[in-house]
C-alpha positions in Angstrom: -14.1 -18.4 3.0 -13.8 -17.8 -0.7 -11.4 -17.0 -3.5 -11.7 -13.6 -5.2 -10.0 -12.4 -8.4 -10.2 -9.7 -11.1 -13.0 -11.3 -13.2 -15.6 -8.8 -12.0 -13.3 -5.9 -13.2 -12.9 -7.4 -16.7 -9.8 -9.5 -16.0 -9.3 -13.1 -16.9 -7.4 -14.4 -13.8 -8.4 -17.9 -12.7 -8.3 -18.9 -9.0 -9.3 -21.8 -6.8 -9.0 -22.7 -3.1 -7.9 -26.1 -1.9 -7.6 -27.7 1.6 -4.1 -29.2 2.3 -4.0 -30.7 5.8 -4.8 -27.8 8.1 -3.8 -25.1 5.5 -5.8 -23.2 3.0 -4.2 -23.1 -0.5 -5.1 -20.5 -3.1 -3.9 -21.3 -6.6 -4.3 -18.6 -9.2 -3.2 -18.0 -12.8 -2.8 -14.3 -13.3 -4.3 -13.4 -16.7 -3.3 -10.8 -19.3 -6.5 -8.7 -19.1 -7.6 -6.1 -16.6 -5.9 -3.0 -15.4 -5.0 -4.3 -11.9 -4.9 -8.2 -11.9 -5.0 -9.9 -8.5 -6.3 -12.9 -6.6 -7.0 -13.3 -2.8 -8.3 -15.4 0.0 -11.4 -13.7 1.5 -12.5 -14.8 5.0 -16.0 -13.5 5.8 -16.4 -13.2 9.6 -20.1 -12.3 9.5 -23.1 -12.3 7.2 -24.5 -9.2 8.9 -23.0 -5.8 9.7 -21.8 -7.0 13.1 -18.3 -8.4 12.9 -15.3 -8.9 15.3 -14.2 -6.1 17.6 -10.3 -6.3 17.4 -9.8 -2.8 18.9 -8.4 -4.3 22.1 -5.9 -6.6 20.2 -2.4 -5.4 19.6 -0.9 -7.7 17.0 -1.8 -10.3 14.3 0.3 -13.4 13.6 0.3 -14.7 10.0 2.0 -17.9 8.8 1.8 -17.8 5.0 3.9 -19.5 2.3 4.0 -17.4 -0.9 5.0 -19.1 -4.1 5.7 -16.6 -6.9 8.1 -16.2 -9.8 10.0 -13.3 -8.1 12.0 -14.0 -4.9 11.0 -11.8 -2.0 7.7 -10.7 -3.5 5.1 -9.2 -1.1 1.5 -10.0 -0.3 -1.2 -7.7 1.1 -3.2 -8.3 4.2 -6.5 -6.3 4.6 -8.6 -6.1 7.8 -11.9 -4.7 6.4 -13.9 -2.6 8.9 -17.6 -1.7 8.7 -18.8 1.6 10.1 -22.2 3.1 9.1 -20.5 6.5 9.0 -18.8 5.5 5.7 -19.9 1.9 4.9 -22.9 0.6 3.1 -24.2 -3.0 2.9 -24.8 -2.5 -0.9 -21.2 -1.4 -1.5 -18.5 -4.0 -0.4 -15.7 -1.6 -1.3 -17.0 0.8 1.3 -15.5 -1.4 4.1 -12.4 0.5 5.3 -9.1 -1.0 4.0 -6.8 -1.4 7.0 -3.7 -2.7 5.0 -0.2 -4.0 5.4 2.1 -5.4 2.8 5.1 -7.6 3.5 7.2 -10.4 2.0 6.3 -13.7 3.8 8.7 -16.0 1.8 8.4 -19.8 2.2 8.7 -21.8 5.4 9.4 -18.7 7.5 6.8 -19.6 10.1 4.7 -17.1 12.0 5.2 -13.3 11.4 3.8 -11.1 14.1 2.7 -7.7 12.9 1.5 -4.9 15.2 -1.9 -3.6 14.3 -0.6 -0.1 14.6 1.6 -0.8 11.5 -1.6 -1.1 9.4 -2.4 2.0 7.3 -5.6 3.0 5.5 -5.2 3.0 1.7 -5.0 6.6 0.5 -7.0 6.0 -2.7 -9.9 4.7 -0.5 -9.8 7.8 1.7 -10.0 10.0 -1.4 -12.7 7.9 -3.0 -15.0 8.1 0.0 -13.9 11.7 1.0 -13.3 10.8 4.7 -12.4 13.7 6.9 -9.0 13.5 8.6 -10.4 12.7 12.0 -11.9 9.4 10.7 -9.2 8.5 8.1 -7.0 6.5 10.4 -7.0 2.7 11.0 -10.1 1.2 12.7 -10.6 -2.3 14.0 -13.8 -2.2 16.1 -16.0 -4.0 13.6 -14.0 -6.3 11.2 -16.3 -8.1 8.7 -13.6 -9.5 6.4 -10.0 -10.6 6.4 -8.3 -10.7 3.0 -4.9 -12.1 2.0 -4.0 -11.0 -1.6 -1.2 -11.0 -4.1 1.0 -7.9 -4.1 1.2 -4.6 -6.0 3.3 -5.6 -9.0 2.5 -9.1 -10.0 2.7 -10.3 -13.7 1.1 -13.0 -15.8 2.1 -16.2 -14.1 1.1 -18.8 -11.6 0.9 -17.8 -7.9 0.1 -19.9 -4.8 -0.8 -18.5 -1.4 -0.8 -21.1 1.4 -2.4 -19.8 4.7 -1.2 -22.0 7.5 -2.1 -20.0 10.6 -3.8 -16.7 11.5 -3.6 -15.6 15.1 -4.7 -12.4 16.9 -3.0 -11.3 20.1 -4.8 -9.4 22.8 -8.0 -9.9 24.9 -10.0 -13.0 24.4 -13.0 -12.8 22.1 -16.4 -14.0 23.4 -17.1 -17.7 23.3 -20.2 -17.1 21.2 -18.2 -15.2 18.6 -15.4 -17.8 18.6 -17.9 -20.6 18.1 -19.6 -18.7 15.3 -16.3 -18.0 13.6 -15.1 -21.7 13.8 -18.4 -23.0 12.6 -18.5 -20.7 9.6 -14.9 -21.5 8.8 -15.4 -25.3 8.9 -18.6 -25.2 6.9 -17.1 -23.0 4.2 -13.9 -25.1 4.2 -16.0 -28.3 3.7 -17.9 -26.7 0.8 -14.7 -25.5 -0.8 -13.1 -28.9 -0.4 -16.0 -30.7 -2.2 -16.0 -28.1 -5.0 -12.2 -28.5 -5.5 -12.3 -32.3 -5.5 -14.9 -32.4 -8.2 -12.8 -30.2 -10.5 -9.3 -31.4 -9.6 -8.6 -33.3 -12.8 -9.7 -30.4 -15.0 -7.7 -28.0 -12.9 -4.6 -30.1 -13.2 -4.9 -30.0 -17.0 -5.3 -26.2 -17.1 -2.4 -25.8 -14.7 0.0 -27.8 -17.0 -1.1 -25.7 -20.0 -0.6 -22.5 -18.1 2.9 -23.5 -16.9 4.0 -24.4 -20.5 2.7 -21.0 -21.7 4.5 -19.2 -18.9 7.8 -20.9 -19.6 7.5 -19.8 -23.3 6.7 -16.2 -22.4 9.5 -16.0 -19.7 12.1 -17.3 -22.2 11.2 -14.4 -24.6 11.2 -11.6 -22.0 14.1 -12.4 -19.6 15.5 -8.8 -20.2 12.4 -7.2 -18.8 12.3 -6.4 -15.1 9.4 -5.0 -13.0 10.0 -2.1 -10.6 8.9 -3.1 -7.1 7.3 -0.3 -5.1 7.1 -1.2 -1.4 4.4 0.2 0.9 6.7 0.1 3.9 5.3 -0.5 7.4 7.7 2.0 9.0 6.1 5.5 8.9 6.4 8.8 10.6 4.3 8.6 13.7 2.9 12.1 13.4 2.0 12.5 9.7 1.7 8.9 8.5 4.2 9.6 5.7 7.2 7.3 5.1 10.3 8.2 7.1 13.9 8.5 6.0 14.9 5.1 7.3 12.1 3.3 5.5 13.1 4.4 2.0 16.9 3.7 2.2 16.8 0.3 0.5 13.9 1.4 -1.8 16.0 4.3 -3.2 18.9 1.9 -4.1 16.5 -0.4 -5.9 14.6 2.3 -7.9 17.8 4.0 -9.0 19.2 0.7 -10.1 16.1 0.0 -12.0 16.2 3.5 -13.6 19.8 3.0 -14.7 19.1 -0.4 -16.2 16.0 0.5 -18.1 16.8 4.1 -19.0 13.9 5.6 -17.0 14.0 9.1 -15.5 13.7 9.5 -11.7 13.0 12.9 -10.0 12.3 14.3 -6.6 10.6 17.4 -5.1 12.1 18.7 -1.9 9.4 20.7 -0.1 9.6 23.0 2.9 6.7 24.9 4.6 7.5 28.6 4.6 7.8 30.3 8.0 6.7 27.2 9.9 8.6 28.3 13.1 6.3 31.4 13.2 3.2 29.0 13.3 4.7 27.1 16.3 5.7 30.3 18.1 2.3 32.0 17.5 -0.2 29.2 17.8 1.7 26.5 19.7 3.1 23.1 18.8 -0.4 21.5 18.8 -1.5 23.6 15.9 1.9 23.1 14.2 1.4 19.3 14.5 -2.1 19.6 12.9 -0.6 21.6 10.0 2.1 18.9 9.4 -0.5 16.1 9.4 -2.8 17.9 7.0 0.1 18.9 4.8 1.2 15.3 4.6 -2.3 14.2 3.8 -2.6 16.7 0.9 0.7 15.4 -0.5 -0.4 11.8 -0.3 -3.7 12.5 -1.9 -2.1 14.3 -4.8 0.8 11.9 -5.3 0.5 9.1 -7.8 0.4 5.5 -6.7 4.0 4.9 -7.7 5.2 8.1 -5.9 6.6 7.9 -2.4 6.0 10.7 0.1 8.6 11.0 2.9 8.8 13.3 5.9 12.5 14.2 5.7 12.6 16.1 9.0 10.8 18.9 10.8 8.6 20.7 8.2 10.5 19.2 5.2 9.0 16.6 2.9 10.4 14.8 -0.2 8.2 13.3 -2.9 10.2 10.7 -4.9 8.7 10.2 -8.4 9.9 7.2 -10.4 9.6 7.3 -14.2 9.4 11.1 -14.1 11.7 13.6 -15.8 12.4 17.3 -14.8 9.5 18.6 -16.9 7.0 16.2 -15.3 8.2 16.9 -11.7 8.0 20.7 -12.4 4.3 20.4 -13.4 3.6 18.3 -10.3 5.5 20.8 -8.0 3.6 23.8 -9.5 0.3 22.0 -8.8 1.3 21.2 -5.2 2.5 24.8 -4.6 -0.8 26.2 -5.9 -2.9 23.8 -3.8 -1.0 24.6 -0.6 -1.4 28.4 -1.2 -5.2 28.1 -1.7 -6.0 25.4 0.8 -8.3 26.1 3.8 -5.9 25.5 6.7 -6.7 25.3 10.4 -7.0 28.6 12.4 -7.5 30.4 9.0 -3.8 30.2 8.4 -2.3 31.4 5.1 0.3 28.8 4.2 2.8 28.6 1.4 5.7 26.3 0.6 9.0 26.4 -1.4 10.1 23.5 -3.5 13.4 22.4 -4.9 13.6 19.9 -7.8 16.2 17.5 -9.2 16.3 14.8 -11.8 18.7 12.0 -11.1 22.0 12.2 -13.1 23.6 8.9 -14.1 26.6 8.1 -11.9 25.8 10.4 -9.0 25.3 9.2 -5.4 21.9 9.3 -3.6 23.4 11.9 -1.2 24.5 14.1 -4.2 21.1 13.8 -5.8 19.3 14.9 -2.6 21.8 17.7 -2.0 21.1 19.2 -5.4 17.4 19.3 -4.7 18.2 20.8 -1.3 20.3 23.6 -2.9 17.4 24.3 -5.3 15.0 24.5 -2.3 17.2 27.1 -0.6 17.4 29.0 -3.9 13.6 29.2 -3.9 13.8 30.5 -0.3 16.3 33.2 -1.3 14.2 34.2 -4.3 11.2 35.1 -2.0 9.6 31.7 -1.1 6.3 30.3 -2.4 8.1 29.2 -5.6 9.6 26.3 -7.4 13.3 26.1 -8.4 15.0 23.3 -10.3 18.6 22.1 -9.8 21.0 22.6 -12.7 
């Protein structure tokens, strides 16, 4: 067990692990350097490439108290899997990121999360160029468990208190359980001795950091951070977000755009002549096309974009902080990639795209309807084209 932060990536975050009763407590002061500041609790389950096989387990229970300056802020949980097909002992990042993000709150007790809700991070799939058949979640050789701060933290003091971590399913072997408990207690004892020796110095730094934070907060109360949620509810076929999952998120991002004067645009995408594919090649091939189509969209979307399967062969890409010109360039890129992509069965596939930029005062339904009308205009104009709503 160890604490990890962004110092190795050029950041200046400071983090320490303490033992409080039967809980592990990570205290970290997020710095003002580094592109992606973070801190986390990392639990190493093995010093070799042989870890825990959790493939027969169905859920994980996590009891975490998260103290942050923003109410309802989320944490990330990673189950890191080793597979020689894509992993290397010399490259710790090559362990597959099976990830979930949720808001644990404080004193909420045990949250039980199905393992099927975990998703592999899209940037990691792209970085290691995994084929689609091996890009899904994998739990047969877990070497590390990581509990980290969320996506959009800011310079402040954060505390993650891990009270319990429980896996539900078949029993692990007695040998593996003994090895895990022994390693956990040895590492916990080492961390406890380290923290005790530095306690007084840490308390002084914490007081200085809190004073600086209060001063900065008083000068920047008008600033708000847009929270992008990587929601657990996804479309079971494609892995994209579903309509239900983005309802609350749309309300939040439109409110943020209104308050801060940021643009917000969307691309409504429909696969041309998809019914012909199902009729000619069968629904199995049609499903493979939909899954690959969603994967292409996710790989090309930015981290802040949200890809949603809206229904059937229709997808929507919501793009915060993007005006009509920006969404047009993005849509033209997507249309070209789809037209030239090597599809299964040698299919020639195209798509039509309708665009809309959010207009102040309009409802979400009206916003989507304008993009829908632009899509049908693209269909009427001959398909394989992009049209923007007036």
